[in-house]
N, C-alpha and C positions, 0 to 999 in steps of 0.2 A: 688414244690421243695423248699428245704431249702434256707434261705437267703444267705448262704455262704457255700462253700464246698472246703476244702483244696484239693490240687491237688495230693500230694504224699502220703507217708505212714503217719500214725497217731497212736496215742496211747490212751489208756483209763486211768482212774485215778490211780495214783500210791499209793494212801493212802489206797487201799482196801486190800493189801496183805503184807506179811512179806518179808524179804529179799530173802527168797527162791524163791519167784515169780518174782524177779527182774533180768532182763537180764544183760549181761556184760556191756551194755551201760546205765544201770540205767532205762530202759524203761520197764514198766509193760507189760508183754505178750511176747515181743520179746525176744527170747532166752529161753523161757519156754517150756517144753514139755507138750503137752495136757495130757499125761499120769500121770502127777504129781498132777492133780486136782487143779491147781491154777486158771485156767480160768473158769469162771462160765459157766455152761451148762444149756440150749442148746446153741450151738455156731455153726456158719457157717464156714466151713473149705474148703480151696482150696489148692490142692496139686501143689506146684511149678513145679515139674518135668512134670506133666501132662499138666499144663497150657503152659509151654514152648513147649511141644510136639505139642499141638494143634495149637499154633500160627505158628510154623514152618511148620506144615503139610499143612495148608490151604494156607499159603503164597507161598509155593513151588508149590502147585497145581495150583493156579491162574497163577503163572509165567509160568508153563509148558503149560498152555492153551492159553497164549497170551492175558490174560485179566488183568485188574487192580482190586485191592481189596480195597473196602471201607466198612469194617465190620460194622454191625449195633451195635451201642453203647447201645441201649436200653436194651440189654440182661443183662448187668452188671451195667451200669451207674457208673463205677468205673474208675475215671480219670487215676489212676496208670496203669490200664490195657489198657486204650486207648493208653497211651504213649508206652507201650510195643509193641502193635500191629503196631503203627507207626514206631517205631525203627526197627522192623523186616521187614519193607518194604511196609506196607499198604499205599496206595496213599492218603487216607483221611478217614473220618469217616461218617457213615450214622446215622441219628437221626430221631426221629418221631415228635418232638415238638420244639417250639422256646426255651423253657426252657432247653431242652436237648442240643440244639445248643449252648446256653450260657455256659453250663458246659463243652462242648467240647472245646470252645474257651478258657475258663479259664485254661484248661489242656494243652494249647499250640498247639491244632490241628488247622491247618491253612486252611484245605479244608474240608468243611462239606456239605453233601447232606442231606437235610431234605426230606425224601421220603414221603411227605405229602403236603397237601395244607396249605398255610399260610393264615389264616383267622382271622380277628379281629384286631382292631387298637392296642390293647395292645400287641399282639404278633408281629405285624409289627414293633412296636416301639422297642421291644427287638432286632429284627434283624437289624434295622437301627442303633442302638447303636453299634452292633458288626461290622457293615460295616464301621464305622468310623475308624477301623483299616484297613489300606490299604493293609496289607499283608493277610487279611482274605478273603477267597473265600467261598461264600454261594450259594446254589442252592435250589429251592423248586419246587413243582409241581403245574400245573394248569389243570383244566378240565372243566371250565365254563367261559362264557363271563362276568358273574357278578363278579367273583373273579378277573379276569383280569382287569376289570375297577377299582375295589377297590384298587388293588395293584398299578395300574398305577397312580391313583390320589395321594395315600399316598406317594409313592417314588418320585413323581414329587415335592411334597411339601418339601421333605427332600433333594432334589437335588442329589439323589442317583440312581444308576442303579441296578435293581434286575435281577439276572439270573433265568430263569424259564425253566422247562422241561414240555412238554405235557405228561400227563399220559394217557396210553391206558389200559383200563380195560376189564373185561369180563362180559357178561350178567349175571345178578343175583349175581355178585360178590361184589366188593367194589367200590372205586372211579375209575374215569377214563372214557375217551371217549370210545364209543362202535363202532363207524364207522369212515370211512375215511372222510365222509362229516362233522362230528362233529369236527374232527381234522382240516379240512380246515377252518371251521368257527373260530376256536381258533387262527389259524395262522393269519388270517386277523385281528382279534381283537388285538393280540399282536403287529402286525405291526403298529397299530394306537397309540400305547403307547410308546413314545420315551424313557421312563425310565424303560422299560422292555426289556430284551434281551433273545430271544429264543435260547437255547444252547443245546437242546437234547430231547430225548424221553425216557420215563420210563414206566415200567410195574412191576406188582407183580403177579407172576404166582401161588403163594401158595394157592390162593382161589379155584383153580381148583382141584377137588377131584373125586373119583370113581375108579373103576377097570381099566378104560381106560384113567386115568389121564395122563400117560406119552405121549400118542398119542395126547390128547387134548392140553397139555402144549406145545408140539413141534409145533403144528399147530398155537397156539396162538402166540408163540414167532416168528414164521416165518411171521405172519401178522404184528407184531410190527416192525420187522426188515424191512419189505417191506415199511411200512409207513415212517420209518426214512430215508430210502434210497430215497424214492420219494421226501420227503421234502428237502433233500440235493440237488437233481437234480434241484428242482425248486428254489433253493437259499433262502429258508425260514429261515435258521439259521443265527444267528449274528456272528458265529465263523466259522473258517475254519475246525476245528475238533470238531464235536458234540459228546455229550455223548449218549451212548446207554446202558441202565442199567436195570437190573432185578436181580432176584435170592435171595430167602430166604435160609434157611438152609437145605431144603429137596430136591430141584431140581436144585441145582447150576450146576450140571454136564450137564444137558440138556440145560440150559441157555448158558453155555460155548460152547456147540456144535453149537448152532445157532448163537449166537452173535459174536463168535470169527471169523466167516466167513465174517464179514464186511470188507470193504476196510479201513485199518487202517490209510491211508492218510487222510481220511475224518471222521473217527469215533474213539472214545475211548470206547471200551467195558468195562463195570464196573459191577462187581458182589458184592452183599451186604449181604452175610450170617452173622449171629451174634452168634447163639447158638453154633457154632462149637468151640468157645473159651473155653467153659465150658463143652460142650457135656452133655450127661446124660445117665441114664440106663432106659430110657422109650421111648418116642415118637421119639427123635432124634437119639437114638441108632438104633431104627427100620428103620428110614429114611436113616441113613448112611449105614446100611446093604444093603438096596435097591440100594443106589448109587453105592456101590461096586459091586453089582451084575450086574448093567447096565454097569459099566466100564469094568468088566471082567479083562483081562490081559493088558488092554490098559492104566491103571493108571501108570503114570511116577513117582509117589511118593511112596516110601516105607513106611511101617507102617500104622497107622490109628489113628483116633481120640480116645481120652480116656476120660472117665468120671472123671472130676476134682473136683467136688463139693460133699461134704457130710455135713450133719447136725448131730452133736454129741449130745447125750442126755442120761439121766440116766433112769434106771429102777426105777420107783418111788414106785410101789406097785405090788404085785401079789395076788390079792384078791381071785382068784380061781385057781386051778391047770390048767396050760396051758394058762393062760391069764395074760399078763403083761401090766401094764400101764406105758407109757413112758412120760418123761417131754418134749415132743415136740408136737406141735399142728398146727392148721391153721395159727396161728400168726408167725410161724417159718419156714414153708416149704410149697412148692407148693402142691396142691392137686387137681388141675383142670384137669390134664392129667394122673391121676393115683396116688395112695398114695405112700409116701416114703417107701422104703423097706430096711430091715437090710442088711448091708454089712460086718460090723465088730462087734466083741464082745470083750470087755475088762473088766477085773476085776482089780481094783486098787491093785497093788502089783505084778501083772503078769509082765513078761519081755516085752511082746508086745501083741497087739491085735491078735485075730485069726479070721478066716472067720466065719461069722454068719452061723448057720445051714440053710441048704436049705429049711427046713420046717418052718422057722420063717417067719411070714407075718403080716404086718399091715393090719387090716381089718376095722378100724374105726378111725376117727380123729375128735377132738373137738377143741375149741379155744386154749387151753393150754395143752391138753392131747391127747394121741393116744393109741389105744389098739393093742397089738401084740399077735397073736397066737403062741404057741410053744409047743413042746413035753413036757408033764408034768414031764417026767423022765429026761429032760435035766438039765444040771448044770447051772441054771440061778438064780441070787439072786438080791434082792433089793440093789441098790447102784452100780450095774454093769453099764457099759457104752455101749451103742449101737450107732454105726455110721451108718447113713442112707443115701442111695443114693436116688436121686429124679428124677422126670420127669419134663420137661419144666423148665429149669433153670431160665428163666426171672422172674417167679413168686415166686421163692425162694429169689432171690437177692433183690427184692423190699421190702422184709420184714426185711432187715438188713442194719444198718448204718455203721457197721464195719465188716470186714472179716478177718479171720485168715489165712494167707498164711503159709503153713507148708512144711517142707522137708519130705523125705520118712521115717524119723525116728520119725515123729510126733512132731517135734520141730517147734515152731512158729518163722518164720524168718522175717515176715513183717505183719503189720496190715494196711489194706487200707480202705479208706472211700468210701461209695457210695453216689450218689447225686440224690436221689429220692425226 
């Protein structure tokens, strides 16, 4: 992560453009239309209206299910977006690393769940520094007696108390205990550490796959809920209301089904989806369609999530008929879960972009170039602009330090920083 990261909107250098590229407030980029070719391409673009829609949709869904929302910040690592989620009603923010927790704190987020183990003295030091702020609440996961002992020693030295949740995982999956016996051993180890407080149980169901994944996920979540309820009956928690948390962006409906049935006098059910904020036209579009199929007519929230992110690039070369080379590559867009695909076509001078032809398709991507098939008879020229939708937004965001937030007329209304 960079040494510093400003929290709100930011700008790029003003000396790169003429007055035509200067917004009414004198800030380069803000107030400029992407169609005017002032902003250098490729550029990452987020639609304000779609972002607002997604924030509202998931918050309303969580509220309707009686769970609290702590969205995963790793998707965007954009503090300005963290703040929008918080202001819309998110209870806190989920992160994956100590560095991400630092960025969340700098953005004014006061409740942070690190859905990961806190390992290593350097990382523990970062968290200890954050806990010097009495208004900041931080939580992390444990799944081994070794880590519990390390955390206990360190935070005793700092004279601080660390909130921990026991992670329950799945066989062959990722981190977490596999059995009740392992959980019991951890409870005893935590009880021996006066500077650790057991405050909940966590799981991540997204590592479960296969045709029978919905059934297996529900069974796993029931197991996790039963473990949490048993620990509550035994008085293992250091709080009256413990956290019970799960849910990535693909199975949050099933997590809500199972975890919302706990006694809310003793538990706070927390879901942690992250990619919903941006959504996509790939793996999360497919996952959301399956969520909607499972929900059927029972969803209390109208509308749906919308793909909010595009990468805009030029047609750089047409070396053979039907083969266009674009100025976008692996350094600009995610390619791990499917290649970016054309969504809009614009020629400088047109009034507005048009939908890209359904037959246009990226088929190869390199560091700074990609290749797109198109009908050789199509009206496509060097210098045209192609807007591309992506799959798996996390891996597009981490390639950009500035994002252009645009309105529906393609005017930049804000530029925000990321903190990777």
